[in-house]
N, C-alpha and C positions, 0 to 999 in steps of 0.2 A: 504494500500500500504506500502511496506517495506521502512523504512528510511535508511537501510544499503546502503553504496555506491555500485554502479555497479561494480567498479574496484578499487582495492587498490594496489599501487606499493610501496613497502616497502624496502628502503635502497638497491636499485638495482645497482649492479656494473657489468659491462660487459667489458671484456678484449680481446685484440687481440695480437697474437704472431707475433712479428716483429724482424727479425734477432736473433731468438732464445730466446727472452725475452718477457714477457707478459706486456702489457701497457694498462691501463684503458682508455676506450673511454667515458664511463659515470661512475660516482662515487656516491654511496650512494643516488641515486635519489629516492625521495619519493613524492607521491601525491595520492590523491583519486579523483575519478570522480563520482559524484552523478547521480542517475537515472534521465533521462530527461535533463541532464546538458551537455553543451558543454565547454570543456576545451581546450584552445589553447596552444600549445607548440611553442614558438617563439624563434628565434635566427638566426644568420648568418649560412651559410653553414659551416659544420665542428664543430658545437656546440654540436652534439649528439642527435638531435631530431629524426632522422630516426633510429639511433641505438637503441634508447629507444623503438620505435615502434616495431622494429624487435625483440628486446629482449622480449617484452610483448607477441608477437605472437609465440615465439619459433623458429624464423627463422634466428638466428645468425649462419653463416656458421661454422660447427664444425671442419672443416679442420684447421682453424687458429683462431677461436673465441670461447669464452665460457662465460657463466654467472658465475662470480666468487662468488657472494654472493647476498643475498636479496630474496624477495618473490614477486610474482604477484598473488594476490588473486582475483578470480572470483567466486562469490557465495561461499566463504569460501575455495575453492580448490586452492592450490598453483600450478599454471601452470608450474613453474620452475621444479617441482618434477615429472611432467607427462612424460611418455615415448612417443616415436614418434607416436605410434598407438593412444594413448589417445589424443595427441595434434592434430592429423589429424581429429579426431572426433569432437574436440572442435572448431578448426579453420573453419570458414565458417558457423558454427552452432551458438554457443553462442557468439562468438566474430569473427569479420570479418575486413578486411582491404581493403581500396581503395588505390591503388598504384599511384605513381606520374606520370608515363608515360604509358598510357593504351596500346600503340602499342607494348611495350615490355612485358606487363603482359598478354595480350590476345594471345592465340595460333593462329598464322597466317594461319594455314592450316585447321582450323575447323570453321564452321559457328558460328556466334555469338549466335544464338538461341540455338544451341546444347550445347554451353559452359555454358549458364545460366541453361539449363535443367539438365546438368550433375551435377551441384552443388546441385540441388534439389534431384536428384536420389541418390547421395552419402550420403546425410544427412537425407533422409526421406525414407518412404516405398512406395512412389508414383510409379505408373507404368510409362512406357515410354510415353504413350499418356497423362496421367495426368500431368507429369512433363513438357511436351511440352506445354500443355494448360496453366499451371501456369507460365511458362517462358514467354509465349506470353503476359500474363496479366501483368507481371512485366515490360516488355519492353514498353508496353503501359503506365504503371504507371509512368515510368521515362520519358515519353513524346518523345519516338522514333517515328517520323512520319512514317505512313504506316507500322507499326510494323509487321503486318501479311505478307506483301509483302517482307519485308526486313529480315525476320526471318532466312532465309538460306543464307544471304549474308555473306561475309567474312570481317574481320576487316579492310582490306585495302579499302573496299568500303565505309567506314564511315569517316567523318571528325573527328578531334581531340575531339571536344565537344561531338559528338555522341558516340564515343568510350568510353569517360569517363562516359557517361550515362549508357552504357552497363556494365561497371565496377561497377557502383553504383547498378544496378539491381542485379548483381551477389552477391555483398556484402550483400544486403538486402533480398536475396532469402529465407533464413531460419529464418527470423525475429530475428536477433542477439540482445543481450542485449546491446552490445557496439560495435561501429564501429570506427576504426582508419583510418583517412584520411590523407595520407602523401602527402602534397602539391598537391592536386588533380587538382588545377587550374593553376599551374605554366606554363604549355606549351600552355595555351589557351589565345586568345585575350580578351580584357577587356569586350566586350559585352557578349561573351560566358561564360567568368568567372562569370559574374554577374548572368547569367541564371543557372549555375551549383550551385552556392552558394544559390540561391533562392530555387532550387530544394532540396538541402540537408536540408535546414531549414524547408521546407514544409514536407518532408518525416520524419524528426525527430519529428515534431509536431504530425504527424499522428500515428507513430509507438511507440513513447515514448522511443526510444533508447537513450543511452548516446553516446556522440561523442567526440573523441580526434582529434582535427584538428591541423595538423602540418604545419607551414608556416613560411616564413621569412617576410611576408607582413603584417605589422601592420594595414594597411588600411582594409584588409580582416578581421582581428581580430575584429575590431570595429563593423563590421556588423553581425558577426555570433556567437561570443563567449559570455559565461557567466563569465568565469574566465580565467585568463592567467597565465601561468608559463613561465618565461623568462629563457632560457638556455644559458650558455656561457662555452665553453671548457669542456663540460661534467658535469657541475654542474648546478643546479637550483639556480639562483641568486636573483629572485624576484617572488613572487606569490601574486595575488590580484584579486579582481573582475575587470571586464573590465572597469567599470566606475572609480574605484579608480586608476587603472593603468594609464589611460589617463589623469585623473585630477591631480594626484599626483605621477608621476613616481619618484621613490626614488633611485634605484641603478644607479650609473653613466652610466652603460652600457645601461639600459633601456632608460635613458635620451638621450643618444647618438643615439640609434635606432630611437627614435621619432624625433629627430632633423634632421635626414638624410632622412625623408620622404618628397617628394614633396607635397605641399598643395596649393589649389587654392587661399587661403586667405593670402599667404605669397610669397614674391618675391623669384625668383629662386636663387638669390644671398645669401639668408638666409640659404640655405642648408649647413649642416656641416657634411662632410664625416668623418667616423671614421678612424683615422690614424692607421697604422699597420694592423696586421691580427691575426686570432685565432691561438694560438700555436699548433703545431702538437702534437699528443699523445705521441710521443717519446721524447719530450722536454718540458714537463709541468713544470711550476715554482712550487716551494714548497708551496708558500702562495696563495694569491688571484690570480686567473688566469688572471684577467683583469688588474692587477696592472701596467704592462708595457705600457698600452694604456690609463691609467686613469689620468685625470688632478688633481684629489683629492688625489693622492697617498701619504701615510704617512709611517713612518717607520714600524708601526705595520702590514702593508699589506704584509710583508714578511712571516707572518703566516696566515693560512687559517681562515677566519671569519666563524662563524656559521650562519645558516639561522634562524633568530629570528623575532618574531612578533613586529611590531611597537606599541608604547605605546597607541596611539590613535585608533588603529584598529587591533584587534587581528587576523583578517583574512588577513592582509597585511603583508607578510613576506619578509625580505630583508637580503642578505648576504653581509654586508659591515660594516667594523669597523667605518668608518667616519659617515655614515648616520644613524647608530644605536647608536651613541653617545659614542663609545668606542675607537675611533681612536686617540684621543689626538689632534684633529683639528676641527675647526668649519665646519659645513655642509653648 
């Protein structure tokens, strides 16, 4: 089995044009996802998680957006350099995405079975009958009840959880090497959320796919991820194994995220909301993007810190002058 990563994102910068000027939504983002691995991208809304996923998939709207620099390597091929026809052949085949809200991702005027079968017909040489049979098998595999009877139903006939299962079936139809899941459980209640997470974990174990799981919910991360990359205002500020991140959160923003999560073993009064908000891409500070909200801020935070490995764990990286010992203040 190859030890090469399933996907490598190398110094990826994506910009959007606002009032005639280009502003970076993500900057110099780098990470790798191993085969069979789940990497969670975590952060508040507006931190750049979904833009990272759209950039990887080549879905940044070209009317006002662009990938300014960087590479996205899938089996050695740089997806950034592919033209639209090559991207269309790759999306849904070697790499697939599960979107946040299935009701806006599924075509409301086409039966769900047809939409799954269409994915198969586009990327394979299956006949219409073969694609239909395989689509039905996929719907059964993702545990759609009475899949044969519901094959020709429309998206509005399904609950949110069942629609998300249809989206998962479409994403897995062509056995992709890597799947990006953009907050796939956000619109679901807790019970259905748990079922979808269990289904994703089961399918990942069966197929061996790699998974990038995008979420703002650190409780979900604990149950599904192998590694975590915390994003803030377009930058990755901390990366670690899920065990290391929860045991030793090091960046002040990661600590704040963990402190703001309700826990059954902690009084509700112990919750600590994060003051302030993520800066807009049109008004990014020159230095550490989190400095204005950070209780540990020092003078050196006016310049951007690098993402560096901690001395005791080379796989745990942090972007913080104070916590990496270079801020001129105790941590």
